[in-house]
LUMDODREN-323448 format. One record per residue (C-alpha): x, y, z; residue number from 1. Coordinates in pm, whole numbers, plus 32768, in hexadecimal, padded with zeros to 4 digits. Layout:
N
NODE|c1|c2|c3|pos
NODE|X|Y|Z|NUM
...
This chain:
367
NODE|c1|c2|c3|pos
NODE|CBC6|11E6|3ADD|1
NODE|CB6A|1352|3AD4|2
NODE|CA78|1408|3BBD|3
NODE|C968|14E0|3B32|4
NODE|CA39|160A|3B65|5
NODE|CB7A|1631|3A90|6
NODE|CC83|16B4|3B69|7
NODE|CDCF|173D|3AEC|8
NODE|CECB|17BD|3BD9|9
NODE|CDA5|1804|3CD0|10
NODE|CCE5|18CA|3BC7|11
NODE|CBB4|1851|3B15|12
NODE|CBE5|180E|39A2|13
NODE|CA9A|18A7|3922|14
NODE|CACE|1829|37BF|15
NODE|CA75|16DA|3844|16
NODE|C93C|1735|38F4|17
NODE|C7E2|16EB|3869|18
NODE|C6D6|17F3|3872|19
NODE|C648|175B|39B0|20
NODE|C79F|175B|3A5A|21
NODE|C7DB|18C1|39F0|22
NODE|C696|191E|3A87|23
NODE|C6EC|1884|3BD0|24
NODE|C84A|1927|3BD1|25
NODE|C7C1|1A7F|3B93|26
NODE|C6C7|1A63|3CB4|27
NODE|C7E9|19DE|3D90|28
NODE|C8BB|1B1D|3D51|29
NODE|C78D|1BFE|3D9D|30
NODE|C728|1C4F|3C43|31
NODE|C5D4|1C31|3B9C|32
NODE|C588|1AEC|3AD7|33
NODE|C56A|1BAF|398D|34
NODE|C6D5|1BF2|398D|35
NODE|C71D|1A83|3941|36
NODE|C691|1AAA|37E1|37
NODE|C767|1BDB|379D|38
NODE|C89E|1B29|3813|39
NODE|C847|19F6|3745|40
NODE|C812|1AB9|3602|41
NODE|C952|1B7D|3646|42
NODE|CA14|1A3A|366E|43
NODE|C97E|1975|3551|44
NODE|C8CA|1A4F|345E|45
NODE|C9C5|1B68|345E|46
NODE|CAE0|1A7E|34B5|47
NODE|CB7E|1B6B|35B1|48
NODE|CC92|1AD6|367C|49
NODE|CCB7|1BF5|376A|50
NODE|CBA9|1C7B|3858|51
NODE|CC2B|1DDB|382C|52
NODE|CBB0|1DD5|36C4|53
NODE|CA52|1D9B|3732|54
NODE|C9F3|1F03|3742|55
NODE|C881|1EB7|374D|56
NODE|C8C2|1E4D|38B9|57
NODE|C8EE|1F44|39D7|58
NODE|CA57|1F8D|3A27|59
NODE|CA22|1F0E|3B8E|60
NODE|C9AB|1DC4|3B06|61
NODE|CAD3|1DA3|3A21|62
NODE|CBBC|1DDF|3B3F|63
NODE|CAF7|1CDC|3C0C|64
NODE|CB0F|1BDC|3AE7|65
NODE|CC83|1C15|3ACC|66
NODE|CCB1|1BC9|3C47|67
NODE|CBE7|1A8C|3C4F|68
NODE|CBEF|1A04|3AEB|69
NODE|CCAA|19E9|399E|70
NODE|CC36|19E6|383F|71
NODE|CD7A|193D|37AF|72
NODE|CE64|1828|3830|73
NODE|CF0D|17BE|36E3|74
NODE|D035|1872|3656|75
NODE|D0A1|1851|34EB|76
NODE|D216|17D9|34F1|77
NODE|D24E|17AC|3379|78
NODE|D17A|17DC|323C|79
NODE|D1CE|172C|30F5|80
NODE|D145|1757|2F96|81
NODE|D156|1642|2E93|82
NODE|D187|1678|2D25|83
NODE|D01D|15FE|2CF4|84
NODE|CF9D|1707|2DED|85
NODE|CF67|161F|2F17|86
NODE|CFC5|16C1|305A|87
NODE|D049|1604|3188|88
NODE|D039|16A9|32E2|89
NODE|D111|162B|3402|90
NODE|D07E|16AD|3548|91
NODE|D0D6|1675|36A8|92
NODE|CFF2|165B|37D9|93
NODE|D01B|171D|3918|94
NODE|D0D1|15F0|39A9|95
NODE|D1B6|15DB|3878|96
NODE|D123|14AC|37B9|97
NODE|D118|14BA|3637|98
NODE|CFCB|14E0|3584|99
NODE|CFC3|14D4|33FA|100
NODE|CEB7|1553|3319|101
NODE|CEAD|1557|319C|102
NODE|CDE4|163A|30AC|103
NODE|CD99|15AC|2F5E|104
NODE|CD11|168E|2E58|105
NODE|CC54|161E|2D1F|106
NODE|CB96|16E6|2C0E|107
NODE|CA41|168B|2CA5|108
NODE|CA83|1666|2E18|109
NODE|CB82|1684|2F32|110
NODE|CBD3|1573|301F|111
NODE|CC6C|157B|3177|112
NODE|CD0E|144C|31F4|113
NODE|CD1C|1462|337A|114
NODE|CDC1|1398|348C|115
NODE|CCFD|12F9|35B3|116
NODE|CE32|129A|367A|117
NODE|CF9F|12FD|3697|118
NODE|D04D|11D8|360F|119
NODE|CF9C|1087|35E7|120
NODE|CFA3|0F42|36AC|121
NODE|CF36|0E4C|3599|122
NODE|D08D|0E03|3505|123
NODE|D011|0DC6|339B|124
NODE|D14D|0D48|32FA|125
NODE|D137|0E31|31BA|126
NODE|D0E4|0F79|327C|127
NODE|D1EB|1070|32E7|128
NODE|D106|1102|33F4|129
NODE|D128|0FA9|34A1|130
NODE|D295|0FE8|34F2|131
NODE|D23A|10F4|35DC|132
NODE|D159|1021|36B4|133
NODE|D037|10BB|377C|134
NODE|D08E|1203|3823|135
NODE|CF36|1262|388F|136
NODE|CDD8|1298|3829|137
NODE|CD69|13E5|37B0|138
NODE|CC5E|14A1|3853|139
NODE|CB18|1504|379A|140
NODE|CB9F|166F|37A1|141
NODE|CCE8|160E|3708|142
NODE|CC2F|1551|35F3|143
NODE|CB5C|167C|35A8|144
NODE|CC73|1775|35BA|145
NODE|CD2D|16BF|34B0|146
NODE|CC24|171B|33B6|147
NODE|CC06|187E|342F|148
NODE|CD85|18B6|33FF|149
NODE|CD8B|1823|329D|150
NODE|CC52|18E1|322B|151
NODE|CCE2|1A25|32B5|152
NODE|CE3E|19EA|3217|153
NODE|CDA3|19A5|30BB|154
NODE|CC8F|1A9E|30B2|155
NODE|CCCD|1BA1|31C4|156
NODE|CC2D|1BAF|331A|157
NODE|CAB7|1B88|3307|158
NODE|CAB0|1BA4|318D|159
NODE|C9AA|1AC3|30E3|160
NODE|CA2B|1993|301F|161
NODE|C9DC|1994|2EA9|162
NODE|C941|1848|2E94|163
NODE|C925|17B7|2FE8|164
NODE|CA0E|16C2|3098|165
NODE|CA20|154B|30A8|166
NODE|CAC2|149D|31D8|167
NODE|CB6A|134E|31EF|168
NODE|CBE3|12BC|3341|169
NODE|CD07|121A|3293|170
NODE|CE31|12D1|3338|171
NODE|CEF8|124C|344E|172
NODE|CE4F|115E|353A|173
NODE|CD34|105E|354B|174
NODE|CBF2|112E|3567|175
NODE|CB27|1019|3607|176
NODE|CC1C|1006|3721|177
NODE|CBBD|1171|376D|178
NODE|CA59|113A|3724|179
NODE|C9AF|122B|3817|180
NODE|CA81|1354|37D1|181
NODE|CA65|130E|365F|182
NODE|C8EF|130A|365A|183
NODE|C8DE|1437|3744|184
NODE|C9C2|1502|365E|185
NODE|C8FF|149E|3523|186
NODE|C7BB|1514|35E1|187
NODE|C861|1664|3626|188
NODE|C8CA|1692|34BF|189
NODE|C774|1633|3437|190
NODE|C6C0|174E|34F4|191
NODE|C61B|1846|3404|192
NODE|C699|196A|34E2|193
NODE|C801|18FA|34B0|194
NODE|C8CB|1851|33B3|195
NODE|C794|179F|3335|196
NODE|C844|1670|32A5|197
NODE|C735|156A|32AB|198
NODE|C75D|13F8|32CC|199
NODE|C731|13A0|315E|200
NODE|C862|146E|3114|201
NODE|C937|13A5|320A|202
NODE|C9E4|1256|31E5|203
NODE|CA77|119A|3301|204
NODE|CB75|1083|32C3|205
NODE|CBAD|0F63|33AB|206
NODE|CCA8|0E40|33A0|207
NODE|CB9F|0D67|3437|208
NODE|CB3B|0DAF|359B|209
NODE|CA13|0CBE|3592|210
NODE|C944|0D21|36C4|211
NODE|C95B|0E84|365F|212
NODE|C8E8|0E3B|3503|213
NODE|C7A8|0DA2|359D|214
NODE|C788|0EDB|367C|215
NODE|C7BC|0FB5|3547|216
NODE|C6AE|0EFE|348E|217
NODE|C5AA|0F6D|3593|218
NODE|C5F8|10DB|3576|219
NODE|C4DC|11BC|34FE|220
NODE|C5B7|12BF|3453|221
NODE|C6EC|1219|33EC|222
NODE|C7FC|1260|32EB|223
NODE|C858|1174|31D0|224
NODE|C92C|1046|3235|225
NODE|CA6E|0FB3|318E|226
NODE|CB01|0E7E|3204|227
NODE|CC6E|0E2B|31BF|228
NODE|CC8C|0CC7|314B|229
NODE|CDCD|0CA7|307C|230
NODE|CDD1|0B2C|3073|231
NODE|CCD3|0A1B|300A|232
NODE|CD59|0913|3100|233
NODE|CD8F|0909|327C|234
NODE|CEEE|0886|324B|235
NODE|CF59|09BD|3182|236
NODE|CE92|0AAA|3243|237
NODE|CF22|0A31|3387|238
NODE|D077|0AA4|330C|239
NODE|D015|0BE2|326D|240
NODE|CF16|0C56|3374|241
NODE|CF41|0BB2|34CB|242
NODE|CDEF|0C28|3533|243
NODE|CD72|0B02|345E|244
NODE|CDF3|0A1D|3587|245
NODE|CCF3|0AB6|3667|246
NODE|CBD3|0AD4|356B|247
NODE|CC08|09F3|3437|248
NODE|CB70|0A2B|32E1|249
NODE|CA37|0961|332B|250
NODE|C9ED|0A30|3461|251
NODE|CA3B|0B67|33A4|252
NODE|C95B|0B25|3271|253
NODE|C838|0ABB|3352|254
NODE|C856|0C16|33EE|255
NODE|C86E|0CB7|3294|256
NODE|C72B|0BEE|3226|257
NODE|C678|0C8D|3360|258
NODE|C6D7|0DED|32DB|259
NODE|C66B|0D9D|317A|260
NODE|C515|0D2E|3205|261
NODE|C4D7|0E91|32A2|262
NODE|C56B|0F62|3174|263
NODE|C490|108C|3137|264
NODE|C455|114F|2FF1|265
NODE|C593|11E7|2F7F|266
NODE|C667|1139|307B|267
NODE|C7A8|10A2|2FFB|268
NODE|C861|0F75|307B|269
NODE|C9C0|0F24|3009|270
NODE|CAD1|0E2E|302C|271
NODE|CC35|0EA5|3010|272
NODE|CD41|0DC0|2F85|273
NODE|CEAA|0E3A|2F8C|274
NODE|CF57|0D93|2E63|275
NODE|D0B5|0D0F|2EB6|276
NODE|D18D|0CAF|2D9C|277
NODE|D1C5|0B3C|2D9A|278
NODE|D10F|0B0D|2EEC|279
NODE|CF97|0B26|2EBF|280
NODE|CF70|0B99|2D53|281
NODE|CF6D|0A61|2C82|282
NODE|CE4B|09F0|2BA9|283
NODE|CE0D|08E8|2C9F|284
NODE|CDE5|09DC|2DBC|285
NODE|CCF7|0AA9|2CE1|286
NODE|CC1D|0973|2CAB|287
NODE|CC28|0913|2E0D|288
NODE|CBB3|0A6B|2E7A|289
NODE|CA8F|0A64|2D99|290
NODE|CA2C|090F|2E16|291
NODE|CA44|0980|2F77|292
NODE|C964|0AA8|2F3D|293
NODE|C869|09C1|2E82|294
NODE|C86C|08CF|2FA8|295
NODE|C7F0|09D1|3095|296
NODE|C706|0A77|2F8C|297
NODE|C7DA|0BBF|2F93|298
NODE|C7D3|0BED|2E1A|299
NODE|C725|0D44|2E38|300
NODE|C855|0DEB|2EEC|301
NODE|C977|0E84|2E2F|302
NODE|CADF|0E2F|2E47|303
NODE|CBDF|0F56|2E58|304
NODE|CD20|0EC9|2DD3|305
NODE|CE4E|0F8B|2E6F|306
NODE|CFB0|0F4F|2DC8|307
NODE|D091|0F4B|2EED|308
NODE|D145|10A1|2F3F|309
NODE|D2B3|1048|2F74|310
NODE|D37A|10DD|3098|311
NODE|D4A2|1077|3156|312
NODE|D4C8|0F95|321C|313
NODE|D3A2|0ECE|317E|314
NODE|D40C|0DBA|30A5|315
NODE|D2E7|0DB2|2FCE|316
NODE|D2AF|0E56|2E7F|317
NODE|D188|0E8E|2D97|318
NODE|D128|0DB1|2C7E|319
NODE|D164|0DF6|2B0C|320
NODE|D052|0ECA|2A7A|321
NODE|CFF6|0DB1|2992|322
NODE|CFBC|0CCA|2AAE|323
NODE|CEEA|0DC6|2B6E|324
NODE|CE0C|0DE7|2A3C|325
NODE|CDFD|0C67|2A17|326
NODE|CD99|0C41|2B89|327
NODE|CC80|0D3E|2B4E|328
NODE|CC00|0C95|2A13|329
NODE|CBF2|0B3B|2AC1|330
NODE|CB17|0BCE|2BCF|331
NODE|CA3B|0C84|2AD8|332
NODE|CA11|0B3D|2A0D|333
NODE|C989|0AA3|2B51|334
NODE|C888|0BCA|2B78|335
NODE|C952|0C72|2C82|336
NODE|C96E|0DEE|2C64|337
NODE|CADB|0E4B|2C80|338
NODE|CB8D|0F9C|2C74|339
NODE|CD00|0FFD|2C78|340
NODE|CD4C|1113|2D6B|341
NODE|CE37|1211|2CDB|342
NODE|CF62|1249|2DB8|343
NODE|CF6D|13B8|2E3A|344
NODE|D09A|1454|2EFD|345
NODE|D194|1340|2EDF|346
NODE|D2AC|143B|2EBC|347
NODE|D25C|14D1|3015|348
NODE|D203|138D|30DB|349
NODE|D098|13E4|30C5|350
NODE|D011|12BF|3008|351
NODE|CF5B|1196|30A5|352
NODE|D02F|10D9|31A4|353
NODE|D140|11DB|3195|354
NODE|D0E4|12B2|32C0|355
NODE|D201|128B|33CE|356
NODE|D244|13F1|3439|357
NODE|D36F|1400|3338|358
NODE|D427|1543|3319|359
NODE|D51B|150A|31F6|360
NODE|D583|1659|314E|361
NODE|D654|1598|303F|362
NODE|D515|14EF|2FD0|363
NODE|D40B|15EC|2FEA|364
NODE|D3D8|1759|2FB6|365
NODE|D3A2|1823|30FD|366
NODE|D2C6|1960|30EE|367
């Protein structure tokens, strides 16, 4: 559990401070309250990671900030570029834990997939990140700083993005096991004086932390939700996603139903289904999935079908293309909206389920 103040090696990490916390901080160091707005805009709107670059602040204040605070705690260890334009950033925290972030460009929008934890505790059988285990939760500042680092790398420090940025909390970690820091970070990034990435441009993915799904449903300004399902029965989901032993499919879908009741205009709700060749991809599985959604009156949601992204030492493999299409058509015949997610960044271990702090120069191009 983190305190209100984010401390890094005895210095305040101001990137993780809300406007209110920054105002309190500036008063504590003997500065007028209005300086907080200048610092916030410098950190988030201009995306500066060094107080010395904030030349609109008096030199004495910049020196004071350097003594008591920091604007940056993450360092980029490696940076990889896929043949499809996807970029994977392997960063390290001040205490040397890995953080991975992925930039995914398309013609009409850019998406940044960020991490909420270093590693992950959930042990999903088909996910490479699970092999790391949980190293620690990321602070709100570390979550926000991932986005700043990526935007600056792609577009230059403080430069505008050509068509805005979408965020997905689908990197390493289970976001709902770091709920407070996640929601705080999203609030900071939504501020119109900063990054201004508002909730409807953000999707949070959970493996099924049921109590937090109910808490999420009550949020006034909330992002879009995606729930990783990946099996239509408890027996299979217990094996693939051990979190199911704590909250089974019935409990999960009842929570999903609560979210559906409170959907607002333009808000999206998605189930993710990782297709594993010969495991959960048969016609029978597709029909069972459609029946399950119908049972809980969840027909209005969409299903993202994700062909598995292979990686050693995982034993799974994706289905044949024809079976993926067949699975999709069966769902659609049952009035379930289904989409196949195109894999991005497989060659650099940037695709869904592949993030595990890998550094393999024989398989990826280092830049």
